[in-house]
C-alpha positions as CSV (number, residue, x, y, z in Angstrom):
1,M,80.2,-85.5,-0.3
2,F,78.0,-82.0,-0.8
3,K,76.5,-82.8,2.8
4,R,80.2,-83.0,4.5
5,L,81.4,-79.9,2.3
6,S,78.1,-77.9,4.0
7,K,79.5,-79.1,7.2
8,K,82.9,-78.2,7.0
9,C,81.6,-74.7,5.8
10,K,79.5,-74.2,9.0
11,G,82.4,-75.5,11.6
12,R,84.9,-73.0,9.9
13,T,84.8,-69.3,11.3
14,L,86.2,-66.6,9.7
15,S,89.5,-65.0,11.3
16,I,90.1,-61.3,11.2
17,R,92.0,-61.2,8.4
18,T,89.8,-63.2,6.4
19,K,87.0,-60.6,7.0
20,L,89.2,-57.6,6.8
21,S,90.4,-59.1,3.7
22,L,87.7,-60.1,1.5
23,S,85.9,-56.6,2.2
24,L,88.8,-54.7,0.9
25,L,88.8,-57.6,-2.2
26,S,85.4,-56.9,-2.5
27,I,85.9,-52.9,-2.7
28,A,89.0,-53.2,-5.2
29,A,86.9,-55.7,-7.6
30,I,83.9,-53.3,-7.6
31,L,86.1,-50.4,-8.4
32,L,88.4,-52.7,-10.8
33,I,85.2,-53.8,-12.5
34,S,83.6,-50.4,-12.4
35,S,86.6,-49.1,-14.1
36,V,86.8,-51.5,-16.8
37,I,83.5,-50.9,-18.4
38,T,84.0,-47.5,-18.2
39,I,87.3,-47.9,-20.1
40,L,85.2,-50.2,-22.5
41,Q,82.4,-48.2,-23.2
42,Y,84.5,-44.9,-23.6
43,R,86.8,-46.7,-26.0
44,S,84.2,-48.1,-28.0
45,M,81.6,-44.5,-27.9
46,S,85.2,-42.8,-28.6
47,N,86.3,-44.7,-31.9
48,Y,82.8,-44.8,-33.2
49,V,82.0,-41.3,-33.1
50,S,85.9,-40.0,-34.0
51,T,85.2,-42.1,-37.0
52,L,82.2,-40.3,-37.9
53,I,83.6,-37.0,-37.3
54,A,86.4,-37.5,-38.9
55,D,84.4,-38.9,-41.6
56,N,82.2,-35.7,-41.6
57,I,85.6,-33.4,-41.8
58,R,86.6,-35.3,-44.8
59,N,83.5,-34.8,-46.7
60,I,83.9,-31.1,-46.0
61,N,87.2,-31.3,-47.2
62,Y,86.5,-32.9,-50.5
63,M,83.3,-30.8,-51.1
64,E,85.5,-27.8,-50.6
65,R,88.0,-29.3,-53.5
66,L,85.0,-30.1,-55.5
67,A,83.4,-26.5,-55.5
68,D,86.9,-24.8,-55.7
69,D,87.8,-26.6,-58.4
70,T,84.5,-26.2,-60.3
71,H,84.1,-22.5,-59.4
72,A,87.7,-21.7,-61.0
73,Y,86.8,-24.2,-63.8
74,N,83.4,-21.6,-64.4
75,A,85.1,-18.6,-63.9
76,Q,87.8,-19.2,-66.7
77,V,85.0,-20.0,-68.6
78,M,83.2,-17.0,-67.6
79,S,86.5,-14.6,-68.6
80,V,87.1,-16.5,-71.7
81,L,83.4,-16.3,-73.0
82,W,82.8,-12.2,-71.4
83,S,86.4,-10.9,-72.7
84,E,86.6,-8.3,-75.0
85,A,88.7,-10.1,-77.7
86,H,85.6,-11.4,-78.8
87,G,87.6,-12.0,-82.3
88,D,90.2,-14.2,-80.6
89,L,88.0,-16.8,-78.9
90,Q,89.3,-19.1,-81.9
91,N,93.1,-18.2,-80.7
92,I,92.5,-19.0,-76.9
93,D,93.5,-21.6,-74.5
94,I,90.2,-23.3,-73.8
95,P,89.9,-23.9,-69.9
96,E,89.2,-28.0,-68.7
97,L,88.1,-29.5,-66.1
98,D,89.5,-31.8,-64.1
99,I,87.0,-34.4,-64.6
100,Q,88.7,-37.7,-63.0
101,S,89.6,-36.0,-59.9
102,D,86.5,-34.3,-59.2
103,L,84.4,-37.9,-60.0
104,A,87.1,-39.1,-57.5
105,Y,85.9,-36.7,-55.2
106,C,82.3,-37.5,-55.9
107,D,82.8,-41.1,-55.0
108,S,84.5,-40.3,-52.1
109,L,81.4,-38.4,-50.8
110,L,79.2,-41.1,-51.2
111,L,81.7,-43.7,-49.7
112,L,81.4,-41.6,-46.5
113,S,78.2,-41.2,-46.3
114,H,76.6,-42.5,-43.5
115,T,73.1,-41.6,-43.1
116,P,70.4,-41.9,-45.9
117,E,69.8,-38.5,-46.2
118,I,73.1,-37.5,-46.9
119,R,74.1,-40.4,-49.4
120,E,70.7,-39.2,-51.0
121,R,72.0,-35.7,-51.6
122,A,75.4,-37.1,-52.3
123,E,74.0,-39.1,-55.2
124,S,72.5,-35.6,-56.4
125,L,75.5,-34.1,-56.7
126,K,77.4,-36.5,-58.3
127,R,74.3,-36.4,-60.7
128,S,74.5,-32.5,-61.3
129,F,78.2,-32.4,-61.6
130,G,78.0,-35.2,-64.7
131,V,75.6,-33.3,-66.5
132,F,77.9,-30.0,-65.5
133,S,81.1,-32.2,-66.7
134,E,79.4,-33.3,-70.0
135,T,77.8,-30.1,-70.5
136,S,81.6,-28.4,-70.9
137,K,82.9,-31.0,-73.0
138,L,80.7,-29.3,-75.3
139,L,82.8,-25.9,-74.8
140,P,85.4,-26.3,-77.5
141,Q,82.9,-26.7,-80.1
142,A,81.1,-23.9,-79.2
143,I,84.0,-21.9,-79.2
144,K,85.2,-23.1,-82.4
145,T,81.5,-22.2,-83.7
146,P,81.8,-18.5,-85.6
147,S,77.5,-18.2,-85.7
148,L,77.3,-19.2,-82.5
149,N,76.6,-16.6,-79.3
150,T,78.6,-18.1,-76.7
151,Q,77.7,-15.9,-74.0
152,E,73.9,-17.3,-75.0
153,W,74.9,-21.0,-75.2
154,Y,76.6,-20.4,-71.5
155,S,73.5,-18.8,-70.8
156,M,71.0,-21.8,-72.4
157,H,73.7,-24.7,-71.6
158,L,76.0,-24.6,-68.9
159,Q,74.8,-22.3,-66.0
160,G,72.1,-24.0,-65.2
161,P,74.2,-27.4,-64.3
162,Y,76.3,-25.2,-62.8
163,D,73.5,-23.5,-60.4
164,A,71.9,-26.7,-60.0
165,F,75.4,-28.3,-59.1
166,R,76.1,-25.2,-56.5
167,R,73.1,-25.9,-54.6
168,D,73.4,-29.7,-54.2
169,V,77.3,-28.5,-52.8
170,F,75.1,-26.2,-50.5
171,E,72.6,-28.6,-49.3
172,L,74.9,-31.3,-48.9
173,N,77.3,-29.0,-46.7
174,T,74.7,-28.0,-44.6
175,L,73.7,-31.9,-44.0
176,V,77.2,-32.7,-43.3
177,Y,77.6,-29.3,-40.7
178,N,74.6,-30.4,-39.1
179,A,76.1,-34.0,-38.9
180,L,79.1,-33.1,-37.5
181,Q,77.2,-31.0,-34.7
182,A,75.3,-33.8,-33.9
183,N,78.3,-35.9,-33.5
184,S,80.6,-33.6,-31.3
185,A,77.1,-33.2,-29.0
186,T,76.8,-37.2,-29.2
187,F,80.2,-37.6,-28.4
188,D,80.3,-35.1,-25.1
189,R,76.8,-36.5,-24.1
190,G,78.9,-40.3,-24.7
191,F,81.6,-39.4,-22.7
192,Y,79.5,-38.1,-19.4
193,R,77.9,-41.8,-20.0
194,S,81.0,-43.4,-19.4
195,V,82.0,-41.5,-16.5
196,I,78.6,-42.8,-15.0
197,P,79.9,-45.9,-13.9
198,G,83.1,-44.9,-12.5
199,A,81.2,-42.4,-10.7
200,V,78.6,-44.7,-8.8
201,A,81.7,-47.3,-8.7
202,I,83.5,-44.6,-6.5
203,A,80.4,-43.6,-4.5
204,V,79.9,-46.9,-4.0
205,G,83.4,-47.4,-3.2
206,L,83.6,-44.9,-0.7
207,L,79.9,-46.6,1.0
208,L,81.4,-49.4,1.4
209,V,84.5,-47.9,3.2
210,L,82.5,-46.2,5.3
211,M,80.5,-49.4,6.4
212,L,83.6,-51.3,6.9
213,L,85.0,-48.5,9.1
214,L,81.6,-48.5,10.6
215,F,82.3,-52.4,10.8
216,A,85.6,-52.4,12.2
217,S,84.2,-50.0,14.8
218,I,82.0,-51.9,16.3
219,Y,83.1,-55.2,16.2
220,Y,86.4,-55.2,16.6
221,I,87.8,-51.3,17.9
222,N,85.5,-51.0,20.6
223,P,85.9,-54.7,22.0
224,L,89.5,-54.2,21.9
225,R,88.8,-50.7,24.4
226,K,86.7,-52.5,26.6
227,M,89.1,-55.7,27.1
228,L,91.9,-53.1,27.7
229,R,89.4,-51.1,30.1
230,G,89.1,-54.4,31.9
231,L,92.9,-55.2,32.1
232,D,93.6,-51.3,33.3
233,A,90.7,-52.4,36.2
234,Y,92.2,-55.2,36.8
235,L,95.8,-54.2,37.2
236,N,95.1,-50.6,38.7
237,E,91.8,-51.1,41.1
238,N,92.1,-55.7,41.3
239,K,88.9,-55.7,40.4
240,K,87.0,-58.6,38.3
241,Y,87.6,-58.9,34.7
242,S,84.5,-59.6,33.1
243,N,84.1,-58.6,29.1
244,V,81.8,-60.7,27.5
245,F,80.8,-60.4,23.6
246,E,79.9,-62.5,21.0
247,G,81.7,-63.4,18.2
248,D,83.7,-66.5,17.2
249,D,87.3,-65.6,16.3
250,E,90.8,-64.9,17.2
251,L,89.3,-61.4,19.0
252,S,86.7,-64.0,21.0
253,R,89.1,-66.3,21.6
254,L,91.7,-63.6,23.1
255,N,88.9,-62.1,25.7
256,E,88.2,-65.9,26.9
257,G,92.0,-66.5,27.4
258,I,92.5,-63.1,29.5
259,T,89.0,-63.8,31.5
260,E,90.3,-67.5,32.2
261,I,94.2,-66.1,32.8
262,V,92.3,-63.4,35.0
263,N,90.5,-65.8,37.1
264,E,92.9,-68.2,37.2
265,N,95.5,-65.4,39.2
266,L,92.9,-63.9,41.1
267,Q,92.8,-67.7,43.1
268,L,96.1,-67.8,42.6
269,R,96.1,-64.3,45.1
270,K,93.5,-65.7,47.3
271,R,95.5,-68.5,48.2
272,V,98.9,-66.7,48.3
273,A,96.3,-64.1,50.9
274,S,95.3,-67.3,52.8
275,L,99.1,-68.9,52.8
276,K,100.2,-65.7,54.3
277,E,97.4,-65.1,57.0
278,A,97.9,-69.1,58.4
279,A,101.3,-68.1,58.5
280,Q,101.0,-65.2,60.6
281,Q,98.4,-67.1,62.8
282,Q,101.2,-70.0,63.2
283,G,103.9,-67.7,63.8
284,S,101.7,-65.9,66.2
285,G,100.7,-69.4,68.1
286,N,104.4,-70.7,68.7
287,N,105.3,-66.4,70.1
288,A,102.8,-67.0,72.3
């Protein structure tokens, strides 16, 4: 069975239309495949890096909200404890820290931490905030204790956790900004890497187009021009048509057909000429 198929394939000749169609389809296939690869690669890279960048931006926003809330609370505490009306501390409104919302920000920072270094710093930030929030719960009791110097109490108990929390916020913010810059650079590099297959495919496509033009010029355009020159020489100068080139497609068969027709026409012309000459000789003999 395979031998029969191979014999059939060997016996069949490709037509001009088939050759040109296969050439153009191969170029189109290369461009299509490379375009699909480029789109898929860029989409995959874009989705991954865009997610990281979005998470970095959300981390920055969460840290800003957490830092602003804690800073505002600390400023209110210092305003109360350092107010001139020291004797009226028992009647003032005691500042309160929104611990639940701030802990939710800390959990969100942990959830969106994609590197071990950022996650470790986010865990440290949550611990330092936990110490600060637990210490802030002692503020009402400290204010209500008349014999307690609240400013010294703040310096000894609340200022240290607050400073540690601020250091963690600053360090985590630095890490997240660095990660954001790295992800942005990765996005730029990934964009150019995803464009490379498309650029290569375009270059290959142009090369194939040039090769196709060269192929068509050598095997089709030049033979056609030779055939036209041979026909002009036959029609205008009565020369013999002799144009031979290799090939097994329609162009070769056309050339063979033209050669055969021209040769038959030449033979016909010779016969007509010989008949005319014989007729003229016979006519001159009769006249004599």
